[in-house]
N, C-alpha and C positions, 0 to 999 in steps of 0.2 A: 504494500500500500504506500502511495506517495505521501510524504510529509507536506502539510500545508502550513504556510507561515504568512501572517499578515504583514503588511508594510511596516506597521508600528513595531512589531516584534523584531523584524530584520534590522530596522534602523536602531533600535535599542541595543541589539547585539553588536552592531557596527560601532556604536559609540562606547562600547566596553573595550574595543580594540584600538580605535583611533581617538584623538582628542576632537571633541565637537568644535567645528569652526565658530569663531566669534560671530554674533549676529545671525545665527542660523534661523531661517524662516521655514524651511521645509526639507524633508528627506523623502526621496521617492525611490522605491525598489520595484524594478520592472522584471518580471519573470520572462526570460528569453526562451528557455526550453528546460525541461526536466528540473534540475536543481541549480541551474545557472541563472544568475541575476546581474543586472546592471543597476548599481546603486548610485544615485546622484544626490548631493547635499547642496542646497541653495542657500546663499546668504545675502543679506541686504548691505549695500555699500552706498556711500555718498561721494560725489565728485562734482565740483562746480555748482553746488546747491541743488543737484539732481540726485534723487534716490533711485537706485536700480538694484536688480537682483541678478546674480550670476551663479553658476555652478562653481563652488569653491573646492569641492572634492568629488571625485568620481572613481568608481572601481567596478571591476568585473569579478564576481565572486561565486563560489559554490556554497550554497546554504543547505544544511541538513540538520538532523537531530543532534549532531556532534558540535554544531556551531557554524561559524563562517570561516571560510578559507579564501583569502584575497589572492586572486590570480594575477591581476594587473591593476594598477592604480595611477591616478593623476592627482598629485597633491595640488595645493592651492596654486592657481595661476592667474595672471592678470590679463584682462581683455580690453581692447580699445572700444570705446563706445562712440 
């Protein structure tokens, strides 16, 4: 039987492994296939009196009853607006 995990459970497990980015507004876990997930963490930022949201952390992970195994990740990066 396939394990089912809610987005909240996956994100909570992720934040036990990595430090939660400052000003986090949302964590989104997308099931790609079987137990493989893309997990994106969005944070709010301000530049030139404009508030915007961007992905501060993203990873490809295996999620199962044993926890989360991060396969590939993109730490905080800056984008031009």
